[in-house]
C-alpha positions in Angstrom: -98.2 10.7 26.7 -100.6 8.0 26.7 -99.2 4.4 25.0 -100.0 5.3 21.1 -99.4 1.3 19.9 -95.3 2.1 19.0 -92.4 0.2 20.4 -91.3 1.5 24.0 -88.0 2.9 24.4 -85.6 2.6 27.0 -83.4 5.0 29.2 -80.2 4.1 31.2 -80.5 3.8 34.6 -77.4 5.6 35.8 -78.3 3.6 39.5 -77.8 0.2 38.1 -76.1 -2.5 40.1 -74.4 -3.7 37.3 -72.2 -1.0 37.6 -71.3 -2.7 41.2 -70.9 -6.5 40.0 -71.1 -8.8 37.0 -75.0 -10.0 37.7 -76.9 -12.8 35.8 -80.7 -12.3 35.5 -82.3 -15.5 36.0 -85.5 -16.4 34.9 -86.9 -19.1 37.2 -88.4 -21.2 37.9 -88.9 -22.9 34.3 -91.7 -20.8 32.9 -91.1 -17.5 33.7 -90.3 -14.8 31.7 -88.2 -16.4 28.7 -87.3 -19.5 30.3 -88.3 -22.7 28.9 -88.2 -26.4 28.7 -88.4 -29.0 25.9 -90.6 -31.2 28.4 -94.5 -30.6 28.6 -94.5 -30.9 32.1 -93.5 -27.5 33.8 -94.4 -29.1 37.4 -91.7 -26.9 39.7 -91.2 -27.0 43.5 -88.9 -25.0 45.8 -86.5 -28.0 46.2 -86.4 -28.6 42.8 -86.3 -24.7 41.8 -83.3 -24.5 43.7 -81.6 -27.7 42.6 -81.9 -26.6 38.9 -80.7 -23.0 39.8 -77.6 -24.6 41.6 -77.2 -26.7 38.2 -77.3 -23.7 35.8 -74.6 -21.4 37.9 -72.1 -24.5 37.5 -73.0 -25.0 33.7 -72.8 -21.3 33.3 -69.5 -21.0 35.3 -68.4 -23.8 33.0 -68.7 -21.9 30.4 -67.3 -18.6 31.5 -64.6 -19.8 33.7 -63.3 -16.4 33.4 -65.5 -15.8 36.6 -64.8 -18.6 38.5 -62.7 -17.0 41.1 -65.0 -14.2 41.3 -67.0 -13.7 44.6 -70.6 -15.5 43.8 -73.8 -14.0 45.8 -76.9 -15.3 45.5 -79.6 -12.5 45.5 -83.5 -12.1 44.9 -86.7 -10.2 46.3 -89.7 -11.1 47.7 -90.7 -15.1 47.2 -86.9 -15.1 46.1 -86.2 -15.1 50.1 -87.1 -18.3 50.4 -85.9 -20.1 47.4 -82.4 -17.7 47.7 -81.2 -19.4 50.9 -81.8 -22.8 49.6 -80.0 -22.5 46.7 -77.0 -20.4 48.6 -77.5 -24.3 50.7 -77.3 -26.4 47.8 -73.7 -24.6 46.8 -72.4 -24.9 50.0 -72.9 -28.1 50.1 -71.1 -28.9 46.9 -68.4 -26.9 48.4 -68.4 -29.0 51.5 -68.3 -32.3 49.5 -65.3 -31.2 47.4 -67.8 -30.7 44.0 -65.1 -29.3 41.4 -64.6 -26.7 40.1 -65.4 -25.3 43.6 -67.2 -22.0 43.6 -66.4 -19.0 45.5 -69.5 -18.5 47.0 -69.7 -15.4 49.8 -73.6 -15.0 50.6 -77.0 -13.8 50.1 -78.7 -10.6 49.1 -82.1 -10.3 50.1 -84.9 -7.5 49.3 -88.4 -7.9 50.9 -87.9 -11.3 51.4 -90.6 -14.0 52.1 -89.7 -16.1 54.9 -91.7 -17.8 56.9 -95.8 -16.7 57.1 -95.5 -16.5 60.9 -93.3 -13.8 60.4 -94.5 -12.0 56.5 -98.4 -12.4 57.0 -98.0 -12.1 60.6 -96.2 -9.0 60.9 -98.8 -7.1 58.7 -101.5 -6.1 61.7 -98.9 -4.2 63.6 -97.4 -2.9 61.0 -100.5 -1.5 59.7 -101.4 -0.2 62.8 -98.1 1.6 63.2 -98.8 3.3 59.8 -101.8 4.6 61.1 -103.6 2.3 58.7 -106.3 0.7 61.2 -107.6 2.3 64.5 -105.9 1.5 68.2 -109.4 -0.2 68.9 -109.1 -2.4 65.7 -105.6 -3.1 66.6 -106.0 -3.9 70.2 -109.3 -6.5 69.1 -106.9 -8.2 66.9 -104.0 -8.6 69.5 -106.3 -9.8 72.3 -108.4 -12.0 70.0 -104.8 -13.5 68.3 -102.7 -13.6 71.4 -99.8 -12.1 68.9 -100.5 -14.9 66.4 -102.3 -13.1 63.5 -102.0 -16.3 61.3 -103.8 -18.6 63.5 -107.2 -19.0 61.3 -108.5 -21.7 63.5 -109.5 -19.2 66.1 -112.7 -17.6 65.2 -112.6 -14.3 67.1 -108.6 -14.0 65.5 -110.0 -14.7 61.9 -113.1 -11.7 62.3 -110.7 -9.4 63.6 -107.7 -9.8 61.2 -110.4 -9.8 58.6 -111.9 -6.7 59.5 -108.0 -5.3 59.4 -107.6 -6.9 55.6 -110.9 -5.2 54.7 -109.8 -1.9 56.6 -107.0 -1.8 54.1 -108.4 -3.2 51.0 -107.9 -0.3 48.8 -104.4 0.5 49.9 -101.6 -0.4 47.8 -99.9 -3.1 49.4 -96.6 -2.8 47.7 -96.2 0.7 48.5 -98.7 2.0 51.3 -98.2 5.8 49.6 -98.8 4.8 46.3 -102.3 5.2 44.5 -104.0 1.7 44.3 -103.8 1.0 40.5 -104.2 -2.1 38.2 -101.7 -4.6 38.4 -101.0 -4.6 34.8 -100.8 -8.5 34.7 -102.7 -11.6 34.1 -104.8 -12.8 36.5 -105.3 -16.5 37.5 -108.2 -18.4 35.3 -109.7 -21.8 36.5 -108.4 -24.0 33.7 -104.6 -24.3 33.3 -105.2 -26.0 30.1 -107.3 -23.2 28.4 -104.6 -21.2 26.7 -106.4 -19.0 24.8 -108.3 -17.7 27.8 -104.9 -17.6 29.0 -103.7 -15.6 26.3 -107.0 -13.3 26.2 -106.8 -12.5 29.6 -104.1 -9.7 29.9 -106.8 -7.7 27.0 -109.2 -7.9 29.5 -107.2 -6.1 32.7 -108.3 -2.3 33.2 -105.3 -0.5 31.8 -103.8 1.5 34.7 -103.5 4.8 34.9 -100.5 6.7 33.2 -99.5 8.0 36.8 -99.4 4.7 38.2 -96.2 2.9 38.2 -97.9 -0.2 37.2 -98.5 1.7 33.6 -94.7 0.8 32.8 -95.6 -2.6 33.5 -97.6 -2.9 30.9 -95.2 -1.2 29.0 -92.8 -3.7 29.4 -95.1 -6.2 28.2 -95.5 -4.6 25.3 -91.6 -4.3 24.5 -90.9 -7.6 25.7 -93.1 -8.9 23.3 -91.8 -7.4 20.3 -90.4 -9.5 17.7 -87.4 -7.3 17.2 -86.8 -7.1 20.5 -86.7 -10.8 21.6 -84.6 -10.9 18.4 -81.9 -8.9 20.0 -82.1 -10.7 23.3 -81.4 -14.3 21.5 -85.0 -15.6 22.4 -85.4 -18.5 20.6 -88.3 -18.0 18.1 -91.5 -19.8 19.3 -89.9 -20.9 22.5 -92.3 -18.3 24.4 -95.6 -17.7 22.9 -96.3 -14.3 25.5 -93.7 -13.0 28.1 -95.9 -12.3 31.1 -94.3 -9.9 34.0 -96.0 -12.0 36.7 -97.0 -15.7 35.5 -99.4 -17.3 37.9 -99.8 -20.3 35.6 -96.7 -22.4 36.4 -97.9 -25.6 38.3 -95.7 -25.1 41.4 -95.4 -26.7 44.8 -94.6 -24.8 47.7 -92.4 -27.4 50.0 -90.6 -25.1 51.9 -92.6 -23.4 54.2 -90.0 -21.5 56.0 -86.3 -20.4 55.1 -85.3 -19.3 58.4 -83.4 -22.5 59.3 -81.2 -22.2 56.0 -80.1 -18.4 57.1 -79.1 -19.8 60.3 -77.0 -22.7 58.8 -75.4 -20.2 56.5 -74.4 -17.3 58.8 -73.0 -20.0 61.2 -70.9 -21.2 58.0 -69.6 -17.6 57.8 -71.4 -16.7 54.7 -72.6 -13.1 54.7 -76.0 -11.8 54.3 -77.5 -8.5 53.6 -81.3 -8.1 53.8 -82.8 -5.0 53.5 -86.7 -3.6 53.7 -88.3 -0.9 51.8 -90.0 0.2 55.2 -93.6 1.0 53.6 -94.2 -2.5 52.0 -97.4 -4.1 53.8 -96.8 -7.5 51.7 -93.4 -8.7 53.7 -93.3 -5.5 55.9 -89.8 -4.7 57.6 -91.3 -5.4 60.9 -91.3 -9.2 60.1 -88.0 -9.2 58.5 -86.3 -7.5 61.6 -88.1 -9.8 64.2 -86.9 -13.2 62.2 -83.5 -12.0 62.1 -83.3 -11.1 65.6 -84.7 -14.6 66.4 -81.6 -16.2 64.6 -80.3 -15.1 68.2 -76.9 -13.4 67.0 -75.6 -10.7 68.9 -75.5 -7.3 67.9 -72.0 -5.6 66.7 -73.2 -2.4 65.4 -76.8 -0.9 67.1 -79.5 0.5 65.3 -78.6 3.9 63.5 -79.5 6.0 60.5 -77.4 5.2 57.4 -77.1 8.4 55.5 -76.8 9.2 51.5 -75.9 12.6 50.2 -76.5 14.3 53.5 -79.9 12.6 54.3 -81.5 9.5 56.2 -81.8 6.9 53.9 -82.6 4.4 56.0 -81.7 2.4 59.7 -79.3 -0.6 59.7 -78.6 -3.0 62.4 -75.5 -5.3 62.0 -75.1 -8.7 63.9 -72.6 -11.3 64.5 -72.1 -13.7 61.9 -72.3 -11.5 59.0 -75.7 -10.3 59.0 -76.4 -6.5 57.9 -80.2 -5.6 58.5 -81.2 -2.1 56.6 -84.6 -0.5 56.0 -84.9 1.6 52.9 -86.9 5.0 53.7 -89.5 5.6 51.5 -89.0 2.5 49.6 -91.7 -0.2 49.0 -91.8 -3.8 48.0 -88.8 -3.8 45.4 -87.1 -1.1 47.2 -84.1 -0.2 44.1 -87.3 0.6 42.4 -88.5 3.0 44.4 -85.2 4.4 46.1 -82.3 3.9 43.1 -80.2 6.1 44.4 -80.1 5.1 48.3 -80.3 1.5 47.4 -77.3 1.6 44.8 -75.3 3.6 47.6 -76.5 0.4 49.8 -75.3 -2.2 47.4 -71.8 -0.6 46.5 -70.7 0.1 50.2 -72.3 -3.4 51.4 -70.7 -5.4 48.3 -66.7 -3.5 49.2 -67.1 -4.3 53.0 -67.9 -0.6 54.2 -70.4 0.1 56.6 -73.5 1.5 55.4 
């Protein structure tokens, strides 16, 4: 039914990862979700954010010492692919420096992660071709003009060819190419960051997603999270967050880490585990690019490319490298794979967490 203005109800997720591990869901950087600060300047960067998360984890464990000995994994999706390895490196540095108490860091878990523009945006053209979104001729034009580097915008012919590719896929849902192209159900950035009234009214001006769209549920999440009763139940300090947003584009944020590749290399060499998975229908951070940067780490293959199974069906494909890196695709998954394939991803994380092969 269409939304009638009442408080949206929740249902338990039988495939929740909280059944596998104790999970802290952290709103970061400051200003996202229900997080807030007592200072007026919310300016943040990749490196500053990583340091603050490290401090948060230490303080949280200090207040909850029961969990000190528990294996600690840092996890995230999408742009967190830049931040998560840096957070893990901060924790690892503290362990090496002998900071007390010593945290029991075991590794990282990353879903469809951003890593480096070279691999993320740079893999979108071959992904579009492999998925039948562009013609052979357009792909060949882009390949010949760009010489394999589709991010080379300084090359006019390359920029024009890549522009033609993006124009061709402009009406495709980038987070899952098979799903309908729908309204995003999140505020769009406006020019004046200080104009809080404009920010507040912006969401109301967005088109309402069709009820058959996945983003319709995101719209309902906005109504749910901004309900006074819900916020009281969540112990949100009254007045700390004026308006919960699913995607807050208005935080002054500096992207000062352009690639997380060397952080992955360093953590892997130190023996920390890593599970990197990709929904194979994601155009934003295509599995093609993720597979490439993992291969470029130049670690030897322990278990070569093979299908992994759930309930007698192929759930995706996986490869295991030395230095404890596992890469897996999730067949039919999008940019946030567990949202699209909850059963398969639940099986994936459960097997990997307890040391079983996918």
